[in-house]
N, C-alpha and C positions, 0 to 999 in steps of 0.2 A: 441592604448588606452589600458592600463592595466586593469585587472578585477575590481580593486577598483574604478578607474575613470569611468569605464563602468557603474557601478551601480549608480554612482553619477551624471554623465553628459550626457550619451547617451539618446536621446529622448525615452520617456517611451514606446511608441507603438512598435517601432522596437526592443527595448531592451526586451520587453516581448516575442516577437516572437523568438528572438535568444535564450532566456532562455527556453521557453516552448516546442519548437519543438524537441530539443534533448531529453528533459525529456519524452515527449510522446513516442518517439522512444525507449528510455531506458526501459520504462514500458512494451512496446510491446516485446522487446528483453528478458526482465526478465521473462515474461510469457512463453517464448519458452523453458526455462529450464525444466519445468514440462511436456510440450508437447513432447519434444524430449525424455525425460526419459520414458514417457508413451508409445510412439511409439515403442521403442526398447524393453522395458520390456514386452509389450503385445505380442511380438513375442516369448517370452519364454513360457508363459502359461497364462490362465485367472487367475489362482491362484496367480501368481507372480504380475499381474497388480492389483489385489485386495489388496495384501499386501502393494504395493507402495501407493495405495489410502488411506489405513488405516493409514499409517505412515505420510501421508501428513498433517494430522491435527496437529501432533507434530511439523513438519517442519514449518507449518504456524504460530505456536505460537512463534517459534524462530524468524521468519521474522517479526512478529508483534512487538516483543520486540526490535529487532535491528532497525527497521525503526522508531518506536516511539521514541527511544532514540536519533537516529541520526537527526530526524526532529526537536526535541527540541533543540539539539545542534546547528543546522542550524540557527534557529530563534535567539538564543542567540548570536552566532558569528556575524551574519549579523548586528545585532543591535550595538554590540561593535565596529565593523568596521565603522559603520555609525557615532558613537560617537567619532571617531578618537582615539580609544584606542587599537592600534594593539598589544601592549604587553599583555593586558588582554585577547584579542582574542586568541593569541597564547597559553597563559596559559590555557584558557578554552578548546582549541582544544586538547592540550596534556592531560588534565584531562579527556576529553571525550574518548581518546584512552585508558586510564587506566580503565575507566568504561566499555568499550566494552570488553577489555581483561578479566576483572573480571567476566563479564556476561558469556563469552564463557567458562571460567574455571568452573563455576557452572554447565553449561550444559554438559561439558566434564565429570565431576564427576557423574552426573546423568546417563550419558551413560555407564560409567564403572561399576556403582553399581546397577542400576535399569532397565537396558534394558530388562532383562527377565521378570520382573514384569509388565513393561509397555506393552510388547508384549502379555502377558497373559491377561491383562485387555482389550486389543483391540479385541481379538477373542478367542474362545474356541477350534478352529480347530488346532490340533497339527502341521500340515503342514504349515498352515498360520502363526502360532506363530513363527515357525523357520525362515520363510522368513521375517516376520516383524522384528524379532530380528536381522537378518543379515543386513537389510537395515537401521534400526534405530540406531544400535550401531555405525556404521560408521558415520552417519550424526551427531550424538550427540558428539562423541569423537573428531571429527575433525571439529567442528562447527565454529572455529575461523575465517575461510575464509569468511563465509557469514556475520559475524558481522563486520569484518574489511573492507570488500568490501563496505558494506552499509554505514559504518562510513566515509570512504574516499570519497564516492560519494557525501554525503551531505556536507562535508567540501569544496569540489570543487564547489558545487552549491552555498555555502554561499558567495564565492568571485566572483560569476557570471560565472564560467567556467563549463558550462554544457556539452560542447563538450568532454572534457577529461573524464568526468563522463560517458558519453555514450560510449566512446572508451573502457573503462575498462569493461563494460558489454559485448560489442561485443567480446572482447578478451576472456572473460570467456565463452560466448556462443559457440564460434568457438571451443575452447578446449573441451568443453562438447560434442559437436557433433562428434568430431574426436575420443575422448576416449570411448564413449559409445559402439560402435560396437567392438572396440579392446578388451576392458575389459570384456564385457558381453559375446561375442561369441568367439573372438580370443583366449583369455586366459581362457575361460570357467568359469568365476567367477559369472555369472548369476546376481541375484539381488544385491549381494554385489558389483559386478563390476559397476552397475549403480550408486550405492551410492558413490563408490570411484571416479568415473568420475565426479560426481556432486561436491564433496568437493575439488577435485583437481582443477577443473575449477574455483571455487570460490576463492581458494587460489591464483591461478595465477593472477586473477583480483585484489585481495587484495594486493599482493606483488607489482604489477605494480603501483598502486595508492600510496602505502606507500613510494615507492622509490621516486616518484615525490614530495610527501609532506615533505620528509626529505631533499630535495635538496634546492638549492638557488633560484629557479625560482618561488616559491610560497610565497604569503603573509602570509599564516598560516603555517609557518615552525614549525615542531614538535621538541621539545627540551627535552633532558633526565632529566634536573633538574626540569622540571614541571611535571614529571611523578609521581604524587601522588594524593590522593583523596583530593578534596577541596569542602567543604560543600557549599560555595557560588556559585559553578559551578554546582555540581551534583543536588542539590535540584531544581534550576530553570530549568535545562535540563529535569528532570523527570516530573516536573509540566507542562512544555510546550509540552512535547511529549506524555503525557498520553492520550490525546484525540485521537491522531492518533493510539495509541495502542488499545484503546477501539474500535475505528471504524473497525480496522482490525481483532482483536481477536474475535469480536462478529459475524463475518461472519459464523464461524462454528456453533454457536448456532442458528443463523438465518436459516441456511441450514437445520439443524435438525428439527426446528420448522415447516418450510414449508413442508419438506418431510414427517414428521409424520402425519400432518393434511391432506395433499393431499392423502397419502396412505390410510388413514382411510375413507375419503369421496369419493375419485375419483379413487382409484386403481392405477395400474402400469402406465396406459396411462397418468394420471394427473401428476405423478411423472416424467415421461419421458418428458412431456411438460415443466415442471418446469426446468429440466436440460437444455433443449434447450433455454428457456427464460433467464436463468442465463448466459449462454454463450453469448447470443445476447446482454444482458445488459452491458457486459464488453466493447462492442463497444461504449457505451455511457460514462461509468465511467472512463475508462483509459484516454481518451483525456482530460476530465475535471480535473482529478488528475494531469496530466502533466501541464496543464495551471496554476493550483493553486500552484503546487510545483515550477513552474518557477516564479510565481508572489511573492512567499513568501520572498525570499532574497531581491527582489527589494523593497518591502514595509518595511521589517525589517531594511535594511540598511538606507533608506531615513528617516524612523521614528527615528532611532538613530541619524541621522544627522540633525534632526529638519526641514527637507524639506517637510512641510505639503502638499504643492501643488503637489509634485511628488507622495506622498503616495496616495492622493486622485485620481490623474490621473491613477495610476497603478491599484487601486481598481476598478475604474469605467470601465477601459478597460478589466480587468479580468472578471468582472461581465458581461459585454457585450458579450465577447467571450463565456463564459460558458452558459449564458441564450440563446443566438442565436443558439449555437450548440445543446443544449437540446431540443429547440423548433423544430428545423429541424429534429432531431432524433425522437421526438414525432410524427411529421407529417408522417415520413416514417413508423413508427410502426402502425399508424392508417390506412394508405392507402395500405400498402403492407406487412402485417405481414407474410402471407404465403410464399412470396418470400424470406424473411429473414429466416424463419424456414427451408426452403428448402436448405439453405447453410449448415445446421448442420445435417440434416437427410433426407433420401430418402423414409421413411415410410409414405405412403399416409395418413393412419389413424392418425398417430401422427402429421403430418403437419396440417390436418384439425382441430384437437383438439387444437393444439398450436396456430393456427390462431385466434380461438375464445378467448382462455385464454390470449394470448399476448396483445390483445386490452384492456382487463380489467387491466392486470398487469401494462402495460405501460401508462395507461390513465393519470397519474400524473407525468410522467418522465420529462415533461417540467419544473417542479418546482425544479428539482434536481440541476440545475445550480445555482439558487439563494441560496439554502441551503448550498451547499459545498463551493461556493465562499465566502459567509459571514462567515461561521464557520472557514474556513482556514485562513481568514483575521484576525479574532480575535487572532488566534495563532501567526500570523506574527507580531501582535502588542503587544505581550506579555501578552495577557489576558487569562491565563491558565485556570482559574476556569470557566469562561464563555464558553470557547472553549470546555472544558470537558463536561459541562452540555448539550451543544447543540449537541455534538457528541453522547451522550447517548439518546438524545430526540427522534430522528427518529427511531432507532432500538430497544433500550431497553424499553423506556417509552411508545412508541406508537406502533411500528410495531409488535413486538413479542406478546404482549397482544391481539392486534386486530386479529392476525392469529387464535387465539383460541376463541375469543369472537364472531366475526362476523358470523361464521358458525351457531351459535345458534340463531341468530337474523334474518336471511334471509331464505327464502324458499329453495334456492339452496345453500347448505353448501360449495360446491366447488367454486361457484361464490364468496361467502363470504371470503374464504381463499385468492383468487387472489385479491379481492377488498381491502384487508388490505394494500397492497402496495401503491396504489394511494392515499388512505385516509391519510396514514402516511406521504407520500411525500409532499402533499399539506399543511397539518397542520404544519409539521416541517419547511418547507420552509417559510411559512407565519410568524411563531413565530420567526425564526432565522433572517429573513430579517428585521422585525420590531425592534427586539432587537438590531441588528447591527446599523441601521440608527439612532436609538435613543441614541446610546452611542458613535458613531464614532467621531463626532466633539469634544466631551468632552475628549476622549482618546488622540486625537491629541493636544488639548490645554494643557493637563497635561504634555505631552511629555514623551519621552522614559526614561529620567533620573529617573522618579518616578515609572516606571514599574518594 
């Protein structure tokens, strides 16, 4: 069964499993890039690790832009394929490549012209500035690898080929692990070596995917004569992808908000607990993202094909998987938070504090499955404006203000900071779920042609 027929004809439940599992593994592998770099850079010095951490905020911005654009392209392509418009899908795919190359060129110019200024803005320490400049300049100037790799992965996902997408990430991760010690220590390149290893591994993954996408075995074959900007492609891609960009790019702002408030009211131990909790929360968010990213091309394709029953079945199963997983994760966090905290730290005092704070922070995590499943489904159905609003709802409209408001309303300000998370989780999930179910049937009735 070819990928196109797979999305149209394979039973929905096994289809979602085959789509979601490789994507969950892909997200896990992707997270290994920074873990591996941190392990090797930490062996250089604490200062080198600090420099890499400071630069990561800039790297994360690139990732957010790349993933946001690619996710928007994924939704558009899947819908075009479902509408049986392969020529328009190929044209959109090639225009997407033009968009990614243009974005990488902008970041390359920023790296060539402004690396010194950015490093100076990140820190006042001269040694740190030098290390930041070395790490940052390489990542910016040779950023095309991360953009093209992300682009290629989402194209493969749009036609239901999540395994090849996962393979490209595995290739990149293996290359990164091999090159890190060689370049950092063997050739004595230090922090710059870690950056070179990262961009080379991303480039290898990108070249592997592009070689496949320019061949004859793919539905979305890239063609040179479509390599130009097209407004009717670029604007929908940006509109559909902006909610994902907002969700990812606000993570830095959210981290700063939590850290500053907790440092003010609870000191270092509260900030340390938040670091552990953030790491633990990824065990919840990564699988949900994998499920929803796997469900997106299934819903988009069948929405475009006018197969309303398959869209409904895919959404219901996606919602069931996400909600069941988050409820089980919530139960674990309530019953054994200390055991979970012990995975990330051996400090007894920190484990005790984290045990208390994790129960508060995770009290509403069961609602996360509803919020993300419904918000991502809006994007799969081409509802860019609603998806963007709901993406902003939880973090920007609710969570960040509550982090600063609740400490002034409650006797224990630290309790107030941690309580902001479950309050925003439950409110956002309730609003998002009600909004989705009130509009879902109407969207299906209007059909993809009008989106």
